[in-house]
C-alpha positions as CSV (number, residue, x, y, z in Angstrom):
1,M,144.1,-142.4,97.0
2,S,143.4,-141.7,93.3
3,L,142.9,-138.0,93.8
4,K,146.5,-136.9,92.8
5,Y,146.5,-138.9,89.6
6,V,143.1,-137.8,88.5
7,S,144.1,-134.2,89.1
8,Q,147.5,-134.7,87.4
9,F,145.9,-136.1,84.2
10,Y,143.1,-133.6,84.2
11,E,145.7,-130.8,84.0
12,L,147.9,-132.7,81.5
13,L,145.0,-133.4,79.1
14,D,143.8,-129.8,79.3
15,N,147.0,-128.6,77.7
16,P,146.4,-127.7,74.0
17,H,149.8,-129.2,73.1
18,I,149.3,-132.6,74.8
19,N,150.3,-135.7,72.9
20,G,150.9,-139.4,73.5
21,Q,154.6,-139.1,74.2
22,K,154.1,-136.7,77.1
23,I,151.7,-139.1,78.7
24,V,154.1,-142.0,78.1
25,N,156.8,-140.1,79.9
26,I,154.6,-139.6,82.9
27,L,153.6,-143.2,83.1
28,K,157.2,-144.4,82.8
29,S,158.2,-142.2,85.7
30,V,156.5,-144.6,88.1
31,S,156.7,-147.8,86.0
32,P,158.4,-151.0,87.3
33,P,161.1,-152.4,85.0
34,N,158.9,-155.3,83.8
35,A,155.9,-153.2,82.7
36,E,155.4,-152.2,79.0
37,I,154.2,-148.8,77.8
38,I,153.5,-148.8,74.1
39,L,152.7,-145.8,71.9
40,N,151.3,-146.2,68.4
41,S,150.5,-143.0,66.4
42,V,148.2,-143.3,63.4
43,H,146.7,-140.6,61.1
44,Y,143.2,-139.5,61.6
45,E,140.7,-141.0,59.2
46,E,138.1,-139.2,57.0
47,P,136.0,-137.2,57.5
48,E,138.4,-135.8,60.1
49,D,141.6,-134.0,59.3
50,T,143.9,-136.8,58.1
51,S,147.0,-134.6,58.7
52,Q,146.4,-135.0,62.5
53,L,147.7,-137.9,64.6
54,C,145.9,-140.0,67.1
55,D,148.2,-141.5,69.7
56,F,147.1,-144.9,71.1
57,I,148.7,-145.9,74.4
58,K,148.8,-149.4,75.9
59,V,150.1,-150.1,79.4
60,I,150.8,-153.8,80.2
61,I,151.4,-154.5,83.9
62,P,152.5,-158.1,84.5
63,G,151.2,-159.9,87.6
64,T,153.2,-162.3,89.7
65,D,151.4,-165.3,88.3
66,G,149.8,-163.8,85.1
67,K,149.7,-165.2,81.6
68,S,152.7,-163.0,80.6
69,Q,154.8,-164.9,83.2
70,G,153.5,-168.3,82.2
71,G,151.0,-168.3,85.1
72,H,147.2,-169.0,85.1
73,Y,145.6,-166.0,86.7
74,P,143.3,-163.9,84.5
75,T,144.1,-160.7,82.7
76,L,141.9,-157.6,83.1
77,G,141.5,-155.1,80.3
78,I,140.7,-151.5,81.2
79,I,139.7,-149.3,78.2
80,G,139.3,-145.6,78.3
81,R,136.7,-145.0,75.6
82,L,136.3,-141.6,74.0
83,G,136.3,-139.6,70.8
84,A,138.9,-137.0,71.9
85,Q,140.1,-135.0,74.9
86,Q,139.7,-131.7,73.1
87,A,137.7,-130.3,70.1
88,Q,140.2,-127.8,68.7
89,P,139.5,-125.3,67.1
90,N,135.9,-125.3,68.2
91,R,136.5,-125.5,71.9
92,I,139.3,-124.4,74.3
93,G,140.5,-127.0,76.7
94,L,139.4,-130.3,78.1
95,V,135.9,-131.5,77.1
96,S,133.7,-133.9,79.0
97,D,134.4,-136.7,76.5
98,A,137.8,-137.0,78.0
99,D,136.6,-138.6,81.2
100,G,137.2,-142.2,80.2
101,S,140.8,-141.5,79.3
102,I,141.4,-139.6,82.6
103,V,140.2,-142.6,84.5
104,A,142.2,-145.1,82.4
105,F,145.5,-143.1,82.9
106,A,144.9,-142.5,86.6
107,S,144.2,-146.2,87.1
108,A,147.3,-147.1,85.2
109,M,149.4,-144.7,87.3
110,K,148.0,-146.2,90.5
111,L,148.6,-149.8,89.4
112,L,152.1,-149.0,88.1
113,E,152.9,-147.3,91.4
114,M,151.6,-150.3,93.4
115,A,153.7,-152.7,91.3
116,S,156.8,-150.6,91.7
117,T,156.4,-150.6,95.5
118,G,155.7,-154.3,95.8
119,G,151.9,-154.4,95.5
120,R,151.8,-156.6,92.4
121,L,148.6,-158.3,91.4
122,K,148.3,-162.0,90.6
123,G,147.2,-161.5,87.0
124,D,148.2,-159.1,84.3
125,V,146.4,-155.8,83.7
126,I,146.3,-154.2,80.2
127,I,145.1,-150.6,80.1
128,T,144.5,-148.8,76.7
129,T,143.1,-145.5,75.5
130,H,144.2,-142.8,73.0
131,I,145.0,-139.1,72.7
132,A,143.3,-136.8,70.2
133,T,142.8,-133.0,70.3
134,H,141.4,-131.9,66.9
135,V,138.0,-133.4,66.0
136,S,134.7,-132.1,64.7
137,I,131.5,-131.9,66.6
138,T,128.8,-134.2,65.1
139,P,125.0,-133.5,65.3
140,H,123.2,-136.1,67.4
141,E,120.1,-136.3,69.6
142,P,119.7,-135.4,72.4
143,V,123.1,-133.7,72.3
144,D,125.9,-133.4,69.8
145,F,128.6,-136.0,69.7
146,M,132.3,-135.5,69.7
147,G,133.8,-136.6,66.4
148,M,136.1,-139.6,66.3
149,P,139.7,-139.3,65.1
150,V,139.5,-142.8,63.6
151,S,136.7,-145.4,63.2
152,S,135.5,-147.5,66.0
153,T,137.0,-150.5,64.2
154,T,140.4,-148.9,64.3
155,M,140.0,-148.0,67.9
156,N,139.2,-151.6,68.7
157,Q,142.3,-152.7,66.7
158,Y,144.5,-150.8,69.1
159,E,142.5,-150.8,72.3
160,V,141.1,-154.4,72.5
161,D,143.8,-157.0,73.2
162,A,143.3,-160.7,72.7
163,Q,144.9,-161.4,76.1
164,M,142.1,-159.6,77.9
165,D,139.9,-162.1,79.8
166,A,137.4,-159.4,80.8
167,I,137.0,-155.7,79.8
168,L,135.9,-152.7,81.8
169,S,135.1,-150.0,79.2
170,I,135.0,-146.5,80.7
171,D,133.2,-143.7,79.0
172,T,131.5,-140.3,79.6
173,S,127.8,-141.0,79.4
174,K,126.2,-137.7,80.3
175,G,124.7,-136.8,77.0
176,N,121.4,-138.7,77.3
177,S,118.0,-138.7,79.0
178,I,118.3,-142.3,80.3
179,I,120.7,-142.0,83.2
180,K,119.5,-139.3,85.6
181,H,122.0,-139.2,88.4
182,R,125.4,-137.8,89.0
183,G,128.0,-140.4,89.7
184,I,129.1,-143.6,88.1
185,A,127.1,-146.6,86.9
186,I,127.7,-150.1,85.4
187,S,126.1,-151.9,82.6
188,P,124.9,-155.5,82.3
189,T,127.6,-157.8,81.0
190,A,127.8,-158.3,77.2
191,K,129.4,-161.4,75.8
192,Q,129.4,-162.6,72.2
193,G,126.0,-161.1,71.3
194,Y,124.3,-161.9,74.6
195,I,123.3,-159.2,77.2
196,L,123.6,-161.0,80.5
197,R,122.6,-159.9,84.0
198,V,124.4,-157.2,85.9
199,A,127.4,-158.9,87.6
200,P,126.7,-159.2,91.4
201,D,130.4,-159.1,92.2
202,L,130.7,-155.7,90.4
203,V,127.6,-154.4,92.1
204,R,129.3,-155.1,95.5
205,L,132.6,-153.5,94.5
206,L,130.8,-150.5,93.2
207,E,129.0,-150.0,96.5
208,Y,132.3,-150.4,98.4
209,A,134.1,-147.9,96.1
210,T,131.4,-145.2,96.3
211,G,129.8,-145.8,99.7
212,N,126.4,-145.5,97.9
213,M,123.8,-147.9,96.5
214,A,125.1,-149.2,93.1
215,K,123.7,-147.5,90.0
216,T,123.3,-149.4,86.8
217,F,122.2,-148.4,83.3
218,P,120.4,-150.3,80.5
219,I,121.9,-151.4,77.2
220,T,120.3,-152.8,74.1
221,T,121.2,-155.1,71.3
222,Q,121.8,-152.0,69.2
223,D,124.5,-150.8,71.7
224,I,126.5,-154.0,71.4
225,S,126.4,-154.1,67.6
226,P,129.0,-152.4,65.4
227,Y,129.0,-148.6,65.6
228,D,128.9,-148.1,61.8
229,N,125.9,-150.3,61.0
230,G,123.5,-147.4,60.8
231,V,121.3,-148.1,63.9
232,Y,121.0,-145.9,67.0
233,H,123.6,-146.4,69.7
234,F,123.4,-145.0,73.2
235,N,127.1,-144.1,72.8
236,S,130.3,-146.1,72.1
237,I,130.9,-147.5,75.6
238,M,130.1,-151.1,74.6
239,Q,132.0,-151.1,71.3
240,P,134.9,-153.2,72.6
241,H,132.3,-156.0,72.7
242,V,132.3,-156.4,68.9
243,A,136.0,-157.2,68.9
244,T,136.3,-159.8,71.6
245,D,135.0,-163.0,73.0
246,A,135.6,-161.8,76.5
247,P,132.8,-160.3,78.7
248,V,132.5,-156.6,78.6
249,V,131.0,-154.2,81.2
250,G,130.6,-150.5,80.7
251,L,131.5,-148.1,83.4
252,A,129.6,-144.9,82.7
253,I,130.4,-141.5,84.2
254,T,127.0,-139.8,84.6
255,A,125.2,-136.5,85.5
256,N,121.7,-135.4,86.7
257,T,121.1,-133.4,83.5
258,I,122.0,-133.8,79.9
259,V,125.6,-132.7,79.4
260,P,127.2,-132.8,75.9
261,G,130.5,-134.6,75.7
262,S,131.7,-131.7,73.5
263,E,131.5,-129.1,76.3
264,T,134.3,-127.9,78.5
265,G,134.1,-127.4,82.3
266,A,131.9,-130.5,82.5
267,S,134.3,-133.1,84.1
268,Y,133.6,-133.8,87.8
269,E,136.4,-134.6,90.1
270,N,134.5,-136.8,92.5
271,E,133.1,-139.0,89.8
272,L,136.5,-139.4,88.2
273,I,138.0,-140.4,91.6
274,D,135.2,-142.9,92.3
275,A,135.6,-144.4,88.8
276,T,139.3,-144.8,89.3
277,R,138.9,-146.3,92.7
278,F,136.4,-148.8,91.3
279,A,138.6,-149.7,88.3
280,V,141.6,-150.4,90.5
281,E,139.6,-152.5,92.9
282,V,138.1,-154.5,90.1
283,A,141.7,-155.1,88.8
284,K,142.8,-156.3,92.3
285,Q,139.9,-158.7,92.7
286,F,139.5,-160.0,89.1
287,C,143.2,-160.7,88.7
288,W,143.1,-162.7,91.9
289,N,140.2,-164.8,90.7
290,K,137.9,-163.4,93.4
291,I,135.2,-161.9,91.2
292,K,133.5,-162.7,88.0
293,F,132.0,-160.6,85.2
294,Y,129.5,-163.3,84.4
295,Q,128.3,-166.8,85.5
296,Q,129.7,-169.3,83.0
297,D,126.8,-171.8,83.7
298,E,124.2,-169.2,82.9
299,Y,125.9,-168.2,79.7
300,D,126.2,-171.9,78.7
301,A,122.5,-172.5,79.4
302,L,121.6,-169.6,77.1
303,Y,123.9,-170.7,74.4
304,N,122.5,-174.3,74.6
305,L,119.0,-172.9,74.3
306,Y,119.5,-170.2,71.6
307,G,122.9,-170.9,70.0
308,S,125.5,-168.4,68.9
309,L,124.6,-164.7,68.7
310,A,128.1,-163.7,67.4
311,Q,126.5,-162.3,64.3
312,I,125.5,-159.3,66.4
313,Q,129.2,-158.5,66.8
314,G,129.4,-158.3,63.0
315,T,131.9,-161.1,62.9
316,K,129.8,-163.9,61.5
């Protein structure tokens, strides 16, 4: 079960002195020899305190027949999207915004443990997120946003990998009046400027993982456009889309009421466990070519009708 890893990383990230190296050491404690765990530390960007460091962590878990081994099975990317785990000095301890990173790290631990004990997947898995503890709190409606240690562009540079054939982007999404249930929900698939239908395979796995009817949430063209273009964004959950040609699905951790990402005591264990279980199952099935994030023929039909929408990504 994912419970022990969720609890482990919740406690680790609640520590005011947490940093990337401490997380790397924990991940390496269960890592098989062929896995890679990479730490990159970069200085915060203005308007945040540029003397602080943001630690980006990438975990690469090779499959038995994945691209890293010269094989043909696909690579899944799991991204823990957030601003920061803490908002020192304005808050004490772990804030709700940390949820995406908790799920990413717990998923990495589970998949590393599986690989170490012989449960290797067919394809590779690449898991990325970052550690930051000192950020501002930014005014936003309907609730304040956590500040970001670096720009969304910089986050994508370190968290989106060209080898990812599909991306599950995990983010706290409680600070809104759109999603009105406590649990987890998935978005429609976004690919190269198109918002496609919700993937039926992911709906099925979500229902298996939670034992409940699948919940989904809407996204708009604004949400899949660059974060710094001046238009309203639901949050940053879909931002990996602007940096990849791969299909991207958001996995939102949600609440019945509006809960600011900048508040402490607002991370819910059951939802984190469900999200981790779902992410691990998606990895198993996608890396085995048993599920799809989108239907290629449907995307091709849209492309032939309407052409490229890559300009929405800000790349053309």
